[in-house]
C-alpha positions as CSV (number, residue, x, y, z in Angstrom):
1,X,0.0,0.0,0.1
2,X,2.9,2.4,0.8
3,X,6.5,2.0,-0.2
4,X,9.6,4.1,0.9
5,X,12.5,3.6,-1.6
6,X,15.8,4.9,-0.4
7,X,14.2,8.0,1.1
8,X,16.3,10.9,2.5
9,X,14.9,14.0,4.2
10,X,17.0,17.0,5.1
11,X,15.9,20.1,7.0
12,X,18.4,23.1,6.5
13,X,21.2,20.8,5.4
14,X,20.7,18.5,8.4
15,X,19.8,14.9,7.4
16,X,16.9,13.5,9.6
17,X,16.0,10.5,7.4
18,X,18.6,8.7,5.4
19,X,18.3,5.8,3.0
20,X,14.9,4.6,4.5
21,X,13.3,1.5,2.9
22,X,10.1,0.3,4.1
23,X,6.8,-1.3,2.8
24,X,3.6,-1.1,4.5
25,X,1.3,-3.9,3.1
26,X,-2.5,-3.4,2.5
27,X,-4.5,-4.0,5.8
28,X,-1.4,-3.7,8.0
29,X,-1.3,-2.0,11.3
30,X,2.1,-0.6,11.2
31,X,3.4,1.2,14.3
32,X,6.4,3.5,14.2
33,X,8.3,4.0,17.4
34,X,11.6,5.4,18.5
35,X,13.1,8.1,20.8
36,X,12.4,11.7,20.4
37,X,14.1,13.0,17.1
38,X,14.2,9.5,15.5
39,X,12.2,10.6,12.6
40,X,8.9,8.9,13.2
41,X,6.5,11.8,12.7
42,X,8.5,13.0,9.7
43,X,8.1,9.5,8.0
44,X,4.4,9.7,8.6
45,X,3.9,13.2,7.2
46,X,5.9,12.4,4.2
47,X,3.2,9.9,3.3
48,X,0.5,12.6,2.7
49,X,2.9,15.3,1.6
50,X,2.6,17.5,4.6
51,X,6.4,17.2,4.4
52,X,8.2,16.6,1.1
53,X,10.9,14.1,0.9
54,X,14.3,15.3,-0.4
55,X,15.4,12.2,-2.3
56,X,14.2,8.8,-3.3
57,X,10.7,7.8,-4.1
58,X,7.5,7.1,-2.0
59,X,4.8,5.1,-3.7
60,X,1.1,5.0,-2.7
61,X,-1.1,2.2,-4.1
62,X,1.7,1.5,-6.7
63,X,2.0,5.1,-7.9
64,X,4.6,7.7,-6.9
65,X,3.0,10.1,-4.4
66,X,4.1,13.1,-6.5
67,X,2.0,11.9,-9.4
68,X,-1.1,12.9,-7.2
69,X,-2.2,16.5,-6.5
70,X,-1.6,16.9,-2.8
71,X,-5.3,17.6,-2.1
72,X,-6.4,14.4,-4.2
73,X,-3.7,12.3,-2.2
74,X,-5.0,13.7,1.2
75,X,-8.6,12.8,0.4
76,X,-7.4,9.2,0.1
77,X,-5.6,9.2,3.4
78,X,-7.2,9.9,6.7
79,X,-5.1,11.8,9.3
80,X,-5.6,11.9,13.0
81,X,-3.3,13.8,15.5
82,X,-3.0,14.3,19.1
83,X,-4.2,17.8,19.1
84,X,-7.4,16.5,17.3
85,X,-7.9,19.8,15.5
86,X,-11.7,19.8,15.3
87,X,-13.4,23.0,14.0
88,X,-14.4,24.7,17.4
89,X,-17.6,26.4,15.9
90,X,-18.9,23.3,14.0
91,X,-20.9,20.5,15.5
92,X,-19.7,17.0,15.8
93,X,-21.8,16.0,12.6
94,X,-20.3,19.0,10.8
95,X,-16.8,18.1,11.7
96,X,-17.3,14.4,10.6
97,X,-18.8,15.5,7.3
98,X,-15.9,17.7,6.4
99,X,-14.2,15.7,3.7
100,X,-17.4,14.0,2.3
101,X,-18.8,17.4,1.7
102,X,-15.5,18.5,-0.1
103,X,-15.8,15.5,-2.3
104,X,-19.5,16.5,-3.1
105,X,-21.3,13.6,-1.5
106,X,-25.1,14.0,-1.5
107,X,-26.8,14.7,1.9
108,X,-28.3,11.3,2.3
109,X,-25.0,9.6,1.8
110,X,-23.3,12.0,4.3
111,X,-26.0,11.4,6.9
112,X,-25.7,7.6,6.6
113,X,-21.9,7.8,6.8
114,X,-22.1,10.1,10.0
115,X,-24.5,7.6,11.6
116,X,-22.3,4.6,10.8
117,X,-19.1,6.2,12.1
118,X,-20.7,7.5,15.4
119,X,-21.8,3.9,16.0
120,X,-18.4,2.5,15.1
121,X,-16.7,4.9,17.5
122,X,-19.1,4.4,20.3
123,X,-20.5,8.0,20.1
124,X,-24.3,8.1,21.1
125,X,-25.8,10.0,18.1
126,X,-28.7,11.4,20.0
127,X,-26.3,13.0,22.7
128,X,-23.4,14.0,20.7
129,X,-24.4,14.7,17.0
130,X,-25.2,18.3,17.5
131,X,-22.8,19.0,20.3
132,X,-19.7,21.3,19.9
133,X,-16.1,20.2,20.6
134,X,-15.9,22.3,23.8
135,X,-18.8,20.2,25.2
136,X,-16.9,17.0,24.8
137,X,-14.3,15.3,27.0
138,X,-10.8,14.7,25.6
139,X,-11.6,11.1,24.8
140,X,-14.8,12.0,23.0
141,X,-13.0,14.7,20.9
142,X,-10.4,12.1,19.9
143,X,-13.1,9.6,18.9
144,X,-14.6,12.4,16.7
145,X,-11.3,13.1,15.2
146,X,-10.9,9.4,14.3
147,X,-14.4,9.4,12.9
148,X,-13.6,12.5,10.7
149,X,-10.4,10.8,9.5
150,X,-12.4,7.8,8.4
151,X,-15.5,9.7,7.0
152,X,-14.6,9.5,3.3
153,X,-13.6,5.8,3.6
154,X,-9.8,6.5,2.9
155,X,-7.4,3.8,1.7
156,X,-5.0,4.6,4.6
157,X,-5.3,6.0,8.1
158,X,-2.3,8.0,9.5
159,X,-2.3,8.5,13.3
160,X,0.3,10.6,14.9
161,X,0.4,10.0,18.7
162,X,-3.4,10.4,18.8
163,X,-3.9,9.2,22.4
164,X,-0.7,10.8,24.0
165,X,-2.5,13.5,25.9
166,X,-5.3,11.3,27.3
167,X,-5.6,9.8,30.7
168,X,-4.6,6.0,31.1
169,X,-8.3,4.7,31.4
170,X,-9.4,6.8,28.2
171,X,-6.3,5.8,26.4
172,X,-6.8,2.1,27.1
173,X,-10.4,2.4,26.0
174,X,-9.4,4.1,22.7
175,X,-6.8,1.6,22.0
176,X,-9.3,-1.2,22.4
177,X,-11.5,0.7,20.1
178,X,-8.7,1.0,17.4
179,X,-8.1,-2.7,17.5
180,X,-11.7,-3.4,16.9
181,X,-12.0,-0.9,14.1
182,X,-8.9,-2.3,12.4
183,X,-10.2,-5.8,12.6
184,X,-13.7,-4.6,11.4
185,X,-12.6,-2.3,8.5
186,X,-9.2,-3.9,7.4
187,X,-7.9,-0.4,6.9
188,X,-4.2,0.1,6.4
189,X,-3.0,2.1,9.5
190,X,0.3,3.8,10.0
191,X,0.5,4.7,13.7
192,X,3.2,6.9,15.5
193,X,3.7,6.4,19.3
194,X,6.5,6.8,21.9
195,X,4.9,4.1,24.1
196,X,6.1,0.6,23.6
197,X,3.2,-0.9,25.5
198,X,0.8,0.8,23.1
199,X,2.8,-0.4,20.1
200,X,2.9,-3.9,21.2
201,X,-0.8,-3.8,21.8
202,X,-2.0,-2.4,18.5
203,X,0.5,-3.3,15.9
204,X,0.6,-6.1,13.4
205,X,4.2,-4.9,12.8
206,X,6.4,-2.6,14.9
207,X,9.1,-0.5,13.2
208,X,11.8,0.7,15.6
209,X,13.7,3.8,14.5
210,X,16.8,5.6,15.7
211,X,18.3,8.7,14.2
212,X,16.3,8.3,11.0
213,X,17.1,4.8,10.3
214,X,15.2,1.5,10.9
215,X,16.8,-0.6,13.6
216,X,14.3,-3.4,13.5
217,X,11.0,-4.1,11.8
218,X,9.1,-7.2,13.2
219,X,5.8,-8.4,14.5
220,X,5.3,-7.8,18.4
221,X,6.1,-11.4,19.1
222,X,9.2,-11.6,16.9
223,X,10.4,-8.3,18.4
224,X,10.2,-9.6,21.9
225,X,11.6,-13.0,21.2
226,X,14.4,-11.9,19.0
227,X,15.4,-8.3,19.6
228,X,18.0,-7.2,16.9
229,X,20.5,-5.6,19.2
230,X,21.1,-3.9,22.5
231,X,19.3,-0.7,21.4
232,X,16.2,-2.7,20.9
233,X,16.4,-4.6,24.2
234,X,16.9,-1.3,26.0
235,X,14.1,0.3,24.3
236,X,11.8,-2.7,25.1
237,X,12.7,-2.1,28.8
238,X,14.3,-4.4,31.2
239,X,12.1,-4.1,34.2
240,X,8.9,-5.3,32.8
241,X,10.2,-7.3,29.8
242,X,8.5,-10.4,31.1
243,X,5.2,-8.8,31.3
244,X,5.6,-7.6,27.6
245,X,6.3,-11.0,26.6
246,X,3.0,-12.0,28.3
247,X,1.2,-9.2,26.5
248,X,1.8,-10.7,23.0
249,X,0.7,-14.3,23.9
250,X,-3.0,-15.1,24.2
251,X,-4.8,-17.3,26.7
252,X,-6.2,-19.4,23.9
253,X,-2.8,-20.4,22.7
254,X,-1.7,-21.6,26.1
255,X,-4.9,-23.0,27.6
256,X,-5.6,-26.7,28.2
257,X,-8.5,-28.3,26.4
258,X,-10.1,-29.3,29.7
259,X,-13.3,-28.9,31.4
260,X,-13.3,-25.7,33.4
261,X,-17.0,-25.7,34.6
262,X,-15.8,-25.8,38.2
263,X,-13.9,-22.6,37.8
264,X,-15.9,-19.4,38.5
265,X,-13.8,-16.9,36.7
266,X,-12.8,-16.7,33.1
267,X,-10.8,-14.8,30.4
268,X,-11.5,-14.7,26.6
269,X,-9.3,-16.8,24.3
270,X,-8.1,-13.6,22.8
271,X,-7.0,-11.9,26.0
272,X,-3.4,-11.7,26.7
273,X,-1.5,-13.8,29.2
274,X,-0.6,-10.5,31.0
275,X,-4.4,-9.8,31.5
276,X,-4.9,-13.4,32.7
277,X,-2.1,-13.1,35.2
278,X,-3.4,-9.9,36.5
279,X,-6.8,-11.6,37.1
280,X,-5.2,-14.4,38.8
281,X,-3.2,-12.1,41.3
282,X,-6.4,-10.1,41.9
283,X,-8.4,-13.1,42.5
284,X,-5.7,-15.1,44.4
285,X,-6.2,-18.1,42.1
286,X,-3.9,-20.2,40.1
287,X,-6.5,-21.0,37.4
288,X,-9.1,-19.5,35.1
289,X,-11.6,-20.7,32.7
290,X,-11.2,-19.6,28.9
291,X,-14.1,-18.7,26.9
292,X,-14.6,-18.2,23.2
293,X,-16.2,-15.0,21.7
294,X,-19.7,-16.4,22.3
295,X,-19.1,-17.0,26.0
296,X,-18.8,-20.8,25.7
297,X,-16.1,-22.4,28.0
298,X,-13.4,-23.9,25.8
299,X,-10.6,-24.6,28.2
300,X,-8.6,-24.0,31.3
301,X,-5.6,-21.8,32.0
302,X,-3.3,-22.6,34.9
303,X,-0.7,-20.3,36.4
304,X,1.9,-22.9,35.5
305,X,0.9,-22.5,31.7
306,X,1.7,-18.8,32.0
307,X,5.2,-19.0,33.6
308,X,6.5,-22.0,31.7
């Protein structure tokens, strides 16, 4: 879907990206992460030409991005940022409808899309449709921002630290929403964060950057089980490395196909071992039932299955 071919970017004769080669596949959730100044936001903004690359070629859907007029390219790429950027004197529905109206959609189609996206993002239409941004919480504003970015059904969604300013509970909720939205829509998402836990939770692939270069590109599981070098190991963190390993393994993959009817509490197959361990500690138990998506018991998870 997106391809960087030997990309270099300089600002005032200072090279911030050098020789970057990266392919983002269609439907991938690609997370860019690295220390401050590593170039992750610059890479993101080069995709929709908010920043122009200095050398090399970036291709979008098989075509060089410079073959598109910038406004045409940006209408095919949704963009959500930390500061949200909602128009303060427009209602929620007017903000969501911004790009569809620019594209000349008819009123009925716009109305249907607003309703669809508000439902997708968990926004009560009766309560929020005619509300203004200042009447919303930070998390609600961010949901509207994501809805606006998705409004014209773009091929790609770019997200630049969209949840960085939110409190932990709201952030956790929106991360779960993004995982669900990605699963339901199959959108190609490129997401910038400085939070490794967020990256591991969301990504199908994590790209770790340092000084404008890719240090490692891998699935979360590959990254944790085979870090490329000491820089990656340090960036993953030493103190909670074991918990990060548990965060990329699921209860379903480690459960026993045994009857757990006698066990009162349960987790879902897709829940992480980190979550399962947390429940065990809180409940002072060494075992949990495991349920499928319909709530049917399908197995048993023991503490020994988590730590071995």
